[in-house]
Phi, psi and omega in degrees: 000331187292326179290322181296317179296320180296318178294320178297318179296316180296318178296318179296321179294318178295319179297316180296318179296317179297317179296318180296318179293323178296315179296318179296319179295320178295320178296318178294325179295318177295319177297318180298316178296320178295318178295320178297318178296318179296320179294317178298318179296316179297318178296320179296315179296322178296317179298318180294317180295321179296317179296318179294320178297315179298318178298316179296321178295320177297316179297318180296319178295318178297317180295320178296316179299316179296317179299317179295320178298314180295322177296320178297316179294320179296319178297319178296319178295319179297316178299315180297319179298316180296320177297315179297318179298318179296317178297316180296322177296318180297317178296317180298316178298317180297318179295321178297318178295317179297319179298318178296319179295318179294321178297316179297318179295320179296319178298316178299317179294322177298318179294319177296318179298315180298320179294319180294321178297317179297316179297319180297316178301318180295319180294320178297314178299316179297322179295319178296316181298316181293323178296317179297316180296320181293320178294320178294321179295318178295319181293321180289326183281343183276000000 
């Protein structure tokens, strides 16, 4: 018997050790599965974040392209407005010069008219005087 008891004890110890190792392995397997699920979840979240980042980058690039296009169009409008403003100023300057020339011509014509009226008044007076002299001459000759 003593050997048999020793073998039974040794066998029971090996069985207990094997059972403990099996339980530990099962626990590690559950931990491993939990870590794999956590890793899969993290990879999925990373893929979603990467896709969202790419989408945001595309939107930002589109917005930048649109902003540059609008800036180009705004610059073209500003140039066209400045050109039109310059043309309008040139037209306004020409009209002011023309107006000044017309005013000067009107003043000159007014002076000529006044001179002509004065000359006409003198001629009328001279005509009256000559008419009076002719009437007096006719009366004297009669």
